[in-house]
C-alpha positions in Angstrom: -10.6 -24.9 -71.8 -13.1 -22.1 -71.2 -13.8 -19.2 -73.5 -12.2 -16.9 -70.9 -8.9 -19.0 -71.0 -8.8 -18.9 -74.8 -8.6 -15.1 -74.8 -5.5 -15.1 -72.6 -2.2 -15.0 -74.3 0.0 -16.2 -71.4 -0.4 -18.1 -68.1 -1.3 -15.7 -65.3 -2.7 -13.0 -67.5 -5.4 -10.9 -65.8 -8.7 -10.0 -67.5 -8.0 -6.3 -67.8 -4.4 -6.8 -68.9 -3.1 -6.4 -72.5 0.1 -8.0 -73.7 2.5 -5.4 -75.2 5.5 -7.5 -76.1 7.7 -10.5 -75.1 11.4 -10.7 -75.3 14.3 -13.0 -74.3 18.0 -12.8 -74.0 20.3 -12.7 -77.0 21.7 -16.0 -78.3 25.1 -14.8 -77.1 23.8 -15.7 -73.6 24.1 -19.4 -74.7 27.9 -19.2 -75.2 28.4 -21.5 -72.2 26.2 -24.1 -74.0 28.4 -23.8 -77.1 31.5 -24.2 -75.0 29.9 -27.2 -73.3 29.5 -28.8 -76.7 32.8 -27.8 -78.2 35.1 -28.8 -75.3 34.0 -32.5 -74.9 34.2 -32.8 -78.7 37.8 -31.7 -78.7 38.7 -33.9 -75.8 37.0 -36.9 -77.4 38.9 -36.2 -80.7 42.4 -36.2 -79.2 42.8 -40.0 -78.8 41.3 -40.6 -82.2 43.7 -38.1 -83.8 46.7 -39.6 -82.0 46.0 -43.2 -82.8 44.4 -42.8 -86.2 44.4 -46.5 -87.3 42.3 -47.7 -84.2 38.7 -47.4 -85.3 37.4 -48.4 -81.9 38.4 -45.0 -80.5 35.7 -43.5 -82.6 33.3 -44.5 -79.8 35.3 -42.3 -77.4 34.6 -39.4 -79.6 30.9 -40.3 -80.0 30.6 -40.6 -76.2 32.1 -37.2 -75.5 30.0 -35.8 -78.3 26.8 -37.2 -76.6 28.0 -35.7 -73.3 28.5 -32.3 -75.1 25.0 -32.5 -76.6 23.4 -33.2 -73.2 25.2 -30.2 -71.7 24.2 -28.1 -74.7 20.6 -29.1 -74.3 20.7 -28.1 -70.7 21.9 -24.6 -71.5 19.5 -24.3 -74.4 16.5 -25.2 -72.2 17.6 -22.5 -69.7 18.0 -19.9 -72.5 14.8 -20.7 -74.4 12.5 -20.9 -71.4 13.8 -17.7 -69.8 11.8 -14.8 -71.1 10.2 -11.5 -70.2 6.6 -10.5 -70.7 5.6 -6.8 -70.7 2.0 -5.9 -70.4 0.1 -2.6 -69.8 0.4 -3.3 -66.0 3.6 -5.1 -65.3 6.9 -6.7 -66.4 7.0 -10.4 -65.7 10.4 -12.3 -65.7 10.2 -16.0 -66.0 13.6 -17.6 -65.4 14.2 -21.3 -66.0 16.2 -23.1 -63.3 17.6 -26.3 -64.6 15.3 -28.7 -66.5 12.4 -28.6 -64.1 12.5 -25.4 -61.9 11.5 -21.9 -62.7 11.4 -18.5 -60.9 8.8 -15.8 -61.7 9.4 -12.2 -60.7 6.8 -9.4 -61.4 7.3 -5.7 -61.3 4.4 -3.3 -61.6 5.0 -0.6 -64.2 3.9 2.2 -61.9 6.7 1.3 -59.5 9.4 1.9 -62.1 11.4 5.0 -61.4 14.1 4.8 -64.1 15.1 2.6 -67.0 18.6 2.6 -68.5 20.6 0.4 -70.8 24.3 -0.3 -71.6 26.0 -1.8 -74.6 29.3 -3.5 -73.6 31.8 -2.3 -76.1 32.8 -3.7 -79.5 31.2 -7.1 -79.2 28.0 -5.6 -77.8 27.8 -3.2 -80.8 28.7 -5.9 -83.3 26.3 -8.6 -82.0 23.6 -6.0 -80.9 23.2 -7.0 -77.2 23.4 -5.2 -73.9 22.1 -4.9 -70.4 18.8 -3.2 -69.3 18.4 -1.9 -65.7 14.9 -1.2 -64.5 15.1 0.8 -61.2 12.5 0.8 -58.5 12.3 1.8 -54.8 12.5 -1.8 -53.8 15.6 -2.7 -56.0 16.8 -3.1 -59.5 15.8 -5.6 -62.2 18.9 -6.2 -64.2 18.4 -8.0 -67.5 21.7 -9.0 -69.1 22.4 -10.0 -72.7 19.3 -8.5 -74.2 19.0 -8.5 -77.9 18.6 -5.0 -79.4 18.6 -3.3 -76.0 17.9 0.1 -77.5 14.6 -1.1 -79.0 13.5 -2.9 -75.8 14.5 0.2 -73.8 12.2 2.4 -76.0 9.3 0.0 -75.7 9.7 -0.2 -71.9 9.9 3.6 -71.7 6.6 3.8 -73.7 4.9 1.3 -71.5 5.9 3.1 -68.3 5.0 6.5 -69.8 1.5 5.2 -70.7 0.9 3.9 -67.1 2.2 7.0 -65.5 0.1 9.2 -67.8 -3.0 7.2 -67.0 -2.3 7.5 -63.2 -2.0 11.3 -63.5 -5.4 11.5 -65.2 -7.1 9.7 -62.3 -5.9 12.2 -59.7 -8.0 15.1 -58.7 -6.5 18.6 -58.7 -7.2 20.4 -55.5 
């Protein structure tokens, strides 16, 4: 590892780029993982509850529980390794695809035209999650199930305003 690499805070960081913040989706985005754990446990417990005096049926429950843990681990890996990096130049979305694949999407901050957010009703207010939409000429970057979308929205607005403000200073007035 060189001295230049040690000053970088994430893979792919440019020399003149400063990391502003990193965020990920709310834990509520893992609800499929929790269901994937709960449903096999319930199915595995049914035979054990019907025939209570047969101890061998405990292995059925243990097998379904192991299957549930494997499915939960799959969803956890996807949730944990999907995150967003915001620098003074760009927004970088890293999306985990299964255990081994990933997608990376970058959006330069000067291309951002508008940022908005939405909190979806009672549960969104209660658990503090929502959706952020970053609009550009090319298309929209929709980030669902963001934890504290109002705070992330304000930070993104500040980052874009800083870039737009620097761009205006560089232009000559004729």
